[in-house]
C-alpha positions as CSV (number, residue, x, y, z in Angstrom):
1,M,19.9,-64.3,-5.5
2,A,23.1,-65.8,-4.2
3,E,25.5,-66.9,-7.0
4,Q,25.8,-70.4,-5.5
5,N,22.3,-71.0,-6.8
6,F,23.7,-70.8,-10.3
7,R,26.1,-72.8,-12.3
8,T,27.8,-71.9,-15.6
9,C,27.4,-74.5,-18.5
10,S,30.9,-75.6,-19.6
11,I,29.6,-76.0,-23.2
12,T,27.5,-72.9,-23.9
13,G,28.6,-70.5,-21.1
14,L,25.0,-70.0,-20.1
15,K,24.2,-69.4,-16.4
16,V,21.7,-72.0,-15.2
17,H,19.6,-71.4,-12.1
18,L,19.7,-74.7,-10.2
19,P,16.0,-74.8,-9.1
20,V,14.9,-74.2,-12.7
21,E,17.3,-77.0,-13.9
22,R,15.4,-79.4,-11.6
23,L,12.1,-78.3,-13.0
24,I,13.3,-78.7,-16.6
25,K,14.6,-82.2,-15.8
26,A,11.2,-83.2,-14.2
27,N,9.1,-81.9,-17.1
28,T,11.4,-83.4,-19.8
29,L,11.5,-86.8,-18.2
30,T,7.8,-86.8,-17.7
31,A,7.3,-85.9,-21.4
32,L,9.6,-88.8,-22.4
33,I,7.5,-91.2,-20.3
34,F,4.3,-90.0,-22.0
35,I,5.7,-90.2,-25.5
36,A,6.5,-93.8,-24.7
37,V,3.0,-94.5,-23.5
38,G,1.4,-92.6,-26.5
39,G,3.8,-94.4,-28.9
40,A,2.7,-97.8,-27.6
41,A,-0.9,-96.8,-28.1
42,A,0.0,-95.5,-31.6
43,L,1.5,-98.9,-32.5
44,L,-1.7,-100.8,-31.3
45,A,-3.9,-98.4,-33.2
46,A,-1.9,-98.6,-36.4
47,L,-1.8,-102.4,-36.3
48,T,-5.6,-102.4,-36.0
49,R,-6.2,-99.9,-38.9
50,W,-3.9,-102.0,-41.1
51,P,-6.4,-104.5,-42.5
52,A,-3.7,-107.3,-43.0
53,V,-3.3,-107.3,-39.2
54,H,-6.4,-105.8,-37.7
55,L,-5.2,-106.5,-34.1
56,L,-7.8,-105.1,-31.7
57,G,-11.5,-105.3,-31.4
58,P,-13.7,-102.2,-31.5
59,E,-13.9,-101.6,-27.8
60,W,-10.1,-101.6,-27.2
61,F,-9.4,-99.8,-30.5
62,Y,-11.4,-96.7,-29.5
63,R,-10.0,-96.9,-26.0
64,I,-6.4,-97.0,-27.2
65,L,-7.2,-94.2,-29.8
66,T,-8.5,-92.0,-27.0
67,A,-5.3,-92.5,-24.9
68,H,-3.1,-92.0,-28.0
69,G,-4.7,-88.7,-28.9
70,F,-4.5,-87.3,-25.4
71,D,-1.0,-88.5,-24.5
72,M,0.6,-87.5,-27.8
73,L,-1.3,-84.3,-28.8
74,I,-1.5,-82.8,-25.4
75,V,0.5,-84.4,-22.6
76,W,3.9,-85.2,-24.2
77,I,4.1,-82.0,-26.1
78,I,2.9,-79.6,-23.4
79,F,5.2,-81.1,-20.7
80,F,8.1,-80.6,-23.2
81,E,6.9,-77.1,-24.0
82,I,6.8,-76.1,-20.3
83,A,10.4,-77.3,-20.0
84,A,11.2,-75.2,-23.1
85,L,9.5,-72.1,-21.6
86,Y,11.7,-72.4,-18.5
87,L,14.8,-72.9,-20.7
88,G,13.9,-70.0,-23.0
89,S,13.3,-67.6,-20.0
90,A,15.5,-68.4,-17.0
91,V,18.4,-70.2,-18.8
92,L,18.7,-68.2,-22.0
93,L,18.4,-64.9,-20.1
94,G,20.6,-65.9,-17.2
95,V,18.0,-65.1,-14.6
96,R,16.5,-67.0,-11.7
97,L,13.0,-68.6,-12.1
98,A,10.4,-66.2,-10.6
99,A,8.9,-68.8,-8.2
100,P,10.2,-72.4,-8.4
101,A,7.7,-73.6,-5.8
102,V,4.9,-72.4,-8.1
103,G,6.6,-74.4,-10.9
104,W,6.3,-77.5,-8.8
105,I,2.6,-76.9,-8.1
106,A,2.1,-76.6,-11.9
107,Y,4.0,-79.8,-12.5
108,I,2.0,-81.7,-9.8
109,L,-1.3,-80.5,-11.3
110,M,-0.3,-81.5,-14.8
111,L,1.1,-84.9,-13.8
112,G,-2.0,-85.7,-11.6
113,G,-4.4,-84.6,-14.4
114,A,-2.5,-86.7,-17.0
115,V,-2.4,-89.8,-14.8
116,L,-6.1,-89.4,-13.9
117,V,-7.1,-89.2,-17.5
118,N,-5.1,-92.3,-18.5
119,I,-6.6,-94.3,-15.6
120,M,-10.1,-93.4,-16.6
121,V,-9.5,-94.2,-20.3
122,L,-7.8,-97.6,-19.7
123,A,-10.4,-98.5,-17.1
124,G,-13.0,-98.2,-19.9
125,K,-14.8,-95.2,-18.3
126,A,-13.9,-92.6,-21.0
127,D,-14.3,-94.2,-24.5
128,V,-15.0,-90.7,-25.9
129,L,-11.9,-90.3,-28.2
130,F,-9.7,-87.2,-28.1
131,T,-12.4,-84.8,-28.9
132,S,-14.9,-86.2,-26.3
133,Y,-17.9,-84.8,-28.2
134,P,-21.3,-84.9,-26.5
135,P,-23.6,-86.8,-26.3
136,L,-20.7,-89.2,-25.6
137,M,-20.1,-89.0,-21.8
138,A,-17.1,-90.0,-19.8
139,H,-16.6,-90.5,-16.1
140,P,-16.4,-87.2,-14.2
141,L,-12.8,-87.9,-13.2
142,F,-11.8,-87.9,-16.8
143,Y,-13.0,-84.3,-17.2
144,L,-11.5,-83.4,-13.8
145,G,-8.1,-84.7,-15.0
146,V,-8.2,-82.6,-18.2
147,I,-9.1,-79.5,-16.1
148,L,-6.2,-80.2,-13.6
149,F,-3.8,-80.6,-16.5
150,A,-4.9,-77.4,-18.2
151,V,-4.8,-75.3,-15.0
152,G,-1.3,-76.7,-14.3
153,A,0.0,-75.8,-17.7
154,L,-1.6,-72.3,-17.4
155,I,0.3,-71.8,-14.1
156,G,3.5,-72.8,-15.8
157,T,2.9,-70.4,-18.6
158,I,2.2,-67.5,-16.2
159,L,5.5,-68.4,-14.4
160,F,7.3,-68.0,-17.7
161,F,5.8,-64.5,-18.1
162,A,6.8,-63.6,-14.6
163,T,10.4,-64.8,-15.3
164,L,10.6,-62.6,-18.4
165,Y,9.5,-59.6,-16.3
166,M,12.2,-60.4,-13.8
167,A,14.8,-60.6,-16.5
168,R,13.8,-57.3,-17.9
169,K,13.7,-55.7,-14.5
170,E,17.1,-57.0,-13.5
171,K,18.6,-56.4,-17.0
172,T,20.2,-59.8,-17.2
173,Y,20.5,-59.7,-21.1
174,T,22.4,-57.1,-23.1
175,H,20.1,-56.4,-26.1
176,E,17.1,-54.1,-26.2
177,S,14.7,-56.9,-26.8
178,F,14.6,-60.6,-25.9
179,P,16.5,-63.0,-28.0
180,L,14.5,-64.3,-31.0
181,V,14.1,-67.8,-29.5
182,T,12.7,-66.3,-26.3
183,F,10.5,-64.0,-28.3
184,G,9.1,-67.0,-30.3
185,L,8.4,-68.8,-27.0
186,F,6.7,-65.7,-25.8
187,A,4.4,-65.9,-28.8
188,A,3.8,-69.6,-28.1
189,A,3.0,-68.8,-24.4
190,S,0.6,-66.0,-25.5
191,I,-1.3,-68.5,-27.7
192,S,-1.3,-71.1,-24.9
193,V,-3.1,-68.7,-22.5
194,T,-6.2,-68.5,-24.8
195,T,-5.8,-72.2,-25.6
196,L,-5.8,-73.4,-22.0
197,I,-8.6,-71.0,-21.0
198,H,-10.7,-72.6,-23.8
199,G,-9.9,-76.0,-22.4
200,A,-10.8,-75.2,-18.8
201,G,-13.8,-73.2,-20.0
202,I,-15.4,-76.0,-21.9
203,Y,-14.4,-78.9,-19.6
204,I,-15.8,-77.3,-16.4
205,P,-19.4,-77.3,-17.7
206,T,-18.9,-80.7,-19.2
207,L,-17.8,-82.0,-15.8
208,L,-20.9,-80.5,-14.3
209,W,-22.9,-82.2,-17.1
210,S,-21.3,-85.6,-16.3
211,L,-22.3,-85.1,-12.6
212,G,-25.9,-84.4,-13.6
213,I,-25.8,-80.8,-12.4
214,I,-26.2,-79.4,-15.9
215,K,-29.0,-81.3,-17.7
216,N,-28.0,-80.7,-21.3
217,M,-24.8,-80.1,-23.3
218,D,-25.3,-78.5,-26.7
219,P,-22.9,-80.4,-29.1
220,S,-22.5,-77.4,-31.4
221,A,-21.6,-75.0,-28.6
222,Y,-19.2,-77.6,-27.2
223,R,-17.5,-78.1,-30.6
224,L,-17.1,-74.3,-31.1
225,V,-15.4,-73.8,-27.7
226,W,-13.5,-77.1,-27.6
227,W,-11.7,-76.4,-30.9
228,G,-10.3,-73.3,-29.3
229,L,-8.3,-75.9,-27.3
230,G,-8.0,-78.7,-29.8
231,H,-6.7,-76.8,-32.8
232,S,-5.1,-73.9,-30.9
233,S,-3.0,-76.3,-28.9
234,Q,-1.4,-77.4,-32.2
235,Q,-0.8,-73.8,-33.1
236,L,1.2,-73.1,-30.0
237,N,3.1,-76.3,-30.9
238,V,3.9,-74.8,-34.3
239,T,5.1,-71.6,-32.7
240,A,7.3,-73.4,-30.2
241,M,8.5,-75.7,-32.9
242,I,9.7,-72.8,-35.0
243,S,11.4,-71.2,-32.0
244,I,13.3,-74.5,-31.7
245,W,14.3,-74.3,-35.4
246,Y,16.0,-71.0,-34.7
247,L,17.7,-72.4,-31.5
248,V,19.0,-75.6,-33.1
249,G,20.1,-73.6,-36.2
250,A,22.1,-71.3,-34.0
251,L,23.6,-74.1,-31.9
252,S,24.5,-76.4,-34.8
253,V,25.8,-74.1,-37.6
254,G,25.8,-70.7,-36.0
255,M,22.8,-69.5,-37.9
256,K,21.6,-65.9,-37.5
257,P,18.3,-64.7,-39.1
258,I,18.8,-62.7,-42.2
259,N,16.3,-60.1,-41.0
260,E,15.3,-60.6,-37.3
261,K,12.6,-58.0,-37.4
262,F,11.0,-59.9,-40.3
263,C,11.0,-63.0,-38.1
264,R,9.6,-61.2,-35.1
265,T,6.8,-59.8,-37.2
266,A,5.9,-63.4,-38.3
267,F,5.6,-64.4,-34.6
268,V,3.3,-61.4,-34.0
269,L,1.1,-62.6,-36.9
270,Y,0.8,-66.0,-35.2
271,I,-0.4,-64.4,-32.0
272,L,-3.0,-62.3,-33.8
273,F,-4.4,-64.6,-36.4
274,I,-3.4,-68.3,-36.0
275,N,-6.3,-69.1,-33.6
276,V,-8.7,-68.1,-36.4
277,A,-7.8,-71.3,-38.2
278,S,-9.5,-73.3,-35.4
279,E,-12.8,-72.7,-37.2
280,H,-11.9,-75.0,-40.1
281,H,-12.9,-77.9,-37.9
282,L,-16.5,-76.5,-38.0
283,L,-16.8,-76.0,-41.8
284,V,-19.1,-79.1,-42.1
285,D,-21.3,-77.8,-39.2
286,P,-24.4,-75.7,-39.7
287,V,-23.3,-73.3,-36.9
288,F,-21.9,-70.6,-39.3
289,G,-23.2,-69.5,-42.6
290,S,-21.3,-70.1,-45.9
291,A,-20.3,-66.4,-46.2
292,H,-18.6,-66.5,-42.8
293,K,-16.8,-69.8,-43.5
294,I,-15.4,-68.6,-46.9
295,W,-14.3,-65.3,-45.4
296,N,-12.6,-67.0,-42.5
297,T,-10.8,-69.7,-44.5
298,G,-10.2,-67.7,-47.6
299,Y,-8.8,-64.5,-46.2
300,I,-8.2,-64.2,-42.5
301,M,-6.5,-67.6,-42.1
302,H,-3.9,-66.7,-44.7
303,L,-2.4,-64.0,-42.5
304,A,-1.2,-66.9,-40.3
305,V,-0.1,-68.8,-43.4
306,L,1.9,-65.7,-44.3
307,A,3.8,-66.0,-41.0
308,S,4.6,-69.6,-41.8
309,M,5.9,-68.7,-45.2
310,I,8.2,-66.1,-43.6
311,H,9.7,-68.6,-41.3
312,A,9.9,-71.1,-44.2
313,I,12.2,-68.7,-46.0
314,A,14.1,-67.3,-43.0
315,V,15.2,-70.6,-41.4
316,P,16.7,-72.4,-44.4
317,A,18.1,-69.2,-45.7
318,G,19.8,-68.5,-42.4
319,I,21.3,-72.0,-42.3
320,E,22.5,-71.6,-45.9
321,V,24.2,-68.3,-45.2
322,A,25.9,-69.7,-42.1
323,L,27.3,-72.7,-43.9
324,R,28.4,-70.6,-46.9
325,K,30.3,-68.4,-44.4
326,K,32.1,-71.6,-43.3
327,G,33.5,-71.9,-46.9
328,Y,30.9,-74.2,-48.5
329,T,30.4,-72.0,-51.6
330,K,30.8,-74.3,-54.6
331,G,27.7,-74.3,-56.7
332,L,24.2,-74.0,-55.4
333,F,24.1,-76.9,-53.0
334,E,27.5,-77.6,-51.5
335,W,26.3,-76.0,-48.3
336,F,23.5,-78.5,-48.2
337,K,25.7,-81.5,-48.9
338,M,28.3,-80.4,-46.3
339,A,25.8,-79.6,-43.6
340,P,26.3,-81.5,-40.3
341,W,23.9,-84.4,-41.1
342,G,25.7,-86.5,-38.5
343,N,24.4,-84.2,-35.8
344,P,21.1,-85.7,-34.7
345,A,19.8,-82.4,-33.6
346,F,20.4,-80.8,-37.0
347,S,19.1,-83.7,-39.0
348,A,15.9,-83.9,-36.9
349,T,15.4,-80.2,-37.4
350,M,15.8,-80.4,-41.1
351,F,13.3,-83.3,-41.3
352,S,10.9,-81.2,-39.2
353,I,11.3,-78.3,-41.6
354,F,10.7,-80.4,-44.7
355,I,7.8,-82.4,-43.3
356,F,6.0,-79.4,-41.8
357,G,6.7,-77.2,-44.7
358,F,5.6,-79.5,-47.5
359,L,3.4,-82.3,-46.2
360,A,1.7,-80.4,-43.4
361,G,1.7,-76.8,-44.6
362,I,0.5,-77.3,-48.1
363,T,-2.2,-79.8,-47.1
364,G,-3.3,-77.6,-44.2
365,V,-3.9,-74.7,-46.5
366,T,-5.7,-76.9,-49.0
367,F,-7.9,-78.9,-46.5
368,G,-8.7,-75.7,-44.6
369,N,-10.3,-74.2,-47.6
370,A,-14.1,-74.2,-47.3
371,Q,-14.9,-75.7,-50.7
372,I,-12.4,-78.6,-50.3
373,N,-13.0,-79.2,-46.6
374,I,-16.5,-80.5,-47.2
375,T,-15.1,-83.5,-49.1
376,A,-11.9,-84.0,-47.0
377,H,-13.0,-83.4,-43.4
378,N,-14.2,-86.8,-42.3
379,T,-11.6,-88.8,-44.3
380,W,-8.1,-90.0,-43.5
381,R,-6.7,-87.1,-45.4
382,I,-7.2,-84.9,-42.3
383,T,-5.5,-87.5,-40.0
384,G,-2.6,-87.7,-42.4
385,H,-2.3,-83.9,-42.4
386,F,-2.1,-83.5,-38.6
387,H,0.3,-86.4,-38.3
388,A,2.6,-84.5,-40.7
389,T,2.0,-81.3,-38.5
390,V,2.4,-82.7,-35.0
391,V,4.3,-86.0,-35.4
392,G,6.5,-84.9,-38.3
393,G,6.9,-81.3,-37.5
394,T,6.6,-80.6,-33.8
395,T,7.8,-84.0,-32.4
396,L,10.8,-84.1,-34.6
397,A,11.9,-80.6,-33.6
398,F,11.5,-81.5,-29.9
399,M,13.5,-84.7,-30.5
400,G,16.2,-82.7,-32.1
401,V,16.6,-80.1,-29.4
402,T,16.7,-83.0,-26.8
403,Y,20.1,-83.8,-28.0
404,Y,21.3,-80.4,-26.8
405,L,19.2,-80.5,-23.6
406,L,20.8,-83.6,-22.4
407,P,24.4,-82.1,-22.1
408,L,23.1,-78.7,-21.1
409,I,20.6,-79.6,-18.4
410,F,21.3,-83.2,-17.5
411,R,25.1,-82.7,-17.9
412,R,25.5,-86.0,-19.7
413,Q,27.1,-86.8,-23.0
414,V,24.6,-88.4,-25.4
415,W,24.6,-92.1,-24.8
416,A,24.8,-94.5,-27.8
417,M,25.6,-91.7,-30.3
418,P,25.5,-94.0,-33.4
419,L,21.9,-94.8,-32.5
420,A,21.1,-91.2,-32.0
421,K,22.6,-90.3,-35.4
422,I,20.2,-92.6,-37.3
423,Q,17.2,-92.0,-35.1
424,P,15.9,-88.9,-36.9
425,W,16.3,-90.6,-40.3
426,I,14.3,-93.7,-39.3
427,Y,11.6,-91.6,-37.6
428,G,11.5,-88.8,-40.1
429,I,11.3,-91.1,-43.2
430,G,8.8,-93.3,-41.4
431,V,6.5,-90.4,-40.5
432,A,6.8,-88.8,-43.9
433,I,5.6,-92.0,-45.6
434,L,3.0,-92.7,-42.9
435,S,1.4,-89.3,-43.3
436,S,1.5,-89.4,-47.1
437,S,-0.1,-92.9,-47.3
438,M,-2.8,-91.8,-44.9
439,M,-3.7,-88.8,-47.1
440,L,-3.5,-90.9,-50.3
441,A,-5.8,-93.6,-48.8
442,G,-8.1,-90.8,-47.5
443,A,-8.4,-89.5,-51.0
444,Y,-10.4,-92.6,-51.8
445,G,-12.8,-91.9,-48.9
446,I,-11.3,-93.9,-46.1
447,P,-13.0,-92.6,-42.9
448,R,-11.0,-91.0,-40.2
449,R,-11.8,-93.2,-37.2
450,H,-13.6,-96.4,-38.3
451,W,-12.3,-99.5,-36.7
452,D,-12.9,-101.9,-39.7
453,I,-12.8,-100.4,-43.2
454,A,-12.6,-103.8,-44.8
455,N,-16.2,-104.9,-44.0
456,F,-17.4,-102.2,-41.5
457,G,-17.8,-104.7,-38.6
458,G,-20.0,-107.1,-40.6
459,S,-22.4,-104.5,-41.8
460,P,-25.0,-105.8,-44.3
461,F,-24.3,-102.8,-46.5
462,A,-21.1,-104.0,-48.2
463,F,-18.8,-101.5,-49.9
464,A,-15.9,-102.5,-52.1
465,W,-12.9,-100.1,-52.0
466,D,-10.7,-99.5,-55.0
467,P,-7.8,-102.1,-54.6
468,T,-5.3,-99.2,-54.5
469,V,-6.6,-98.4,-51.1
470,Y,-5.2,-101.6,-49.6
471,M,-1.9,-100.9,-51.2
472,W,-1.7,-97.5,-49.4
473,L,-2.9,-99.1,-46.2
474,G,-0.1,-101.7,-46.5
475,V,2.4,-98.8,-47.0
476,F,0.9,-97.1,-43.9
477,G,1.4,-100.2,-41.8
478,I,5.1,-100.6,-42.7
479,A,5.8,-96.9,-42.2
480,A,4.0,-97.0,-38.8
481,L,6.4,-99.7,-37.7
482,M,9.3,-97.7,-39.0
483,A,8.2,-94.5,-37.1
484,V,7.6,-96.5,-33.9
485,L,11.1,-97.9,-34.2
486,G,12.5,-94.4,-34.5
487,G,10.4,-93.3,-31.5
488,I,11.7,-96.3,-29.4
489,I,15.3,-95.4,-30.3
490,Y,14.7,-91.8,-29.2
491,V,13.3,-92.8,-25.8
492,V,16.0,-95.4,-25.2
493,V,18.8,-93.0,-26.1
494,A,17.3,-90.2,-24.0
495,F,16.8,-92.4,-20.9
496,G,20.1,-94.1,-21.5
497,T,21.8,-90.7,-21.5
498,V,20.2,-89.7,-18.3
499,F,21.2,-92.9,-16.4
500,F,24.3,-94.1,-18.2
501,G,25.7,-91.1,-20.2
502,K,29.2,-89.9,-19.3
503,K,29.0,-86.9,-17.0
504,V,30.0,-83.5,-18.6
């Protein structure tokens, strides 16, 4: 490939293939648009579940909740992950993208599918929530939109693998193996293949069912296959998130893993065992016997937990060692005090590590236990857990690395840096309190999805909650406003940088 198709980044020294730069820009900007749309839906849903406000009626609450789940758990994150895959392959390895035209096909399929799903949801033709369980049925175009998105994402993932092959064939990197960040993204992409195949595999027959070609859709079979998409998609998010921890640690403080082989082994454990955890969504179903459920959640799942524990040691330890090498050696915690907290990428990553490690990780292991899951599964405890996982862990990590993507890929200095510096603090603290209050309210039995927990929509069967529940719901409402404010600042700073930031 001619050298004129590359540029050299003045900040990092990395060679950037110009066609891949354009694809990264398109996927990143689209991700930002959908986090804004999903965040608006989150605000409306939160103001409805907060009894003091109770904004929307039931019809629009469930409609908005469907859009919120799809846009935040799937669309925003996977668009950003596709951009990260292109960055971790072509840019970090200094190679051209294998087939830029195929990348644009993947992008068009994903964008078309995401727009189609949102149109169907907001038109009132897909009030089926994120999980879309039968016998609830949506318009056929809703299922078609999901299939198009999944196929597009799968094509983008395959393009990532092809680019890795090209880098190895052309020997564009100096080490024997891929850099750790690229290796972690390879693990995420490997998980995404099975994830997206599950998605396309279950939504194709569901599409045929909605068209009347298939007469019956078994709910148990649907749930079994669907959670291969629903939960596994969050596991590829976790793997991509941890890859970004290593990347931001290296860029912000010069972190190097204490034992890189140890970290690579953890990523391999994710590939082999993390999808097994999908079954914990079926622990209240009669599909599997008790012996299988206990074996799955009590033994096999913890091989993936072991991988998370390795990363939980490796990343903070690597940051500590890097800062101590800079001279911050007084006492146990001078390195922590003197860390670059004014760097929004670093502070966002540290919040991500804390929230994921403590609020998400500990509760995930607890709620995924067969004996405890039976009491926790249909309560707000589960919702609080996955908000800690995806909103507190993955989203904060992606927000953090954005502050490096903007100068590297968009070639703009971060606009309104004072706002950028406080953004992770507002968002991180808000999400931490939000998730905790949801789990604490759920401990009293608050249901996961009910529109009106105060009087259950005028049901004659009155139920009086412990007054403490309303205190936690009030805390939840205030924290939701705080998290939304942090999200707004992130989107404003990102778009402000793209359009008004000083050129690098």
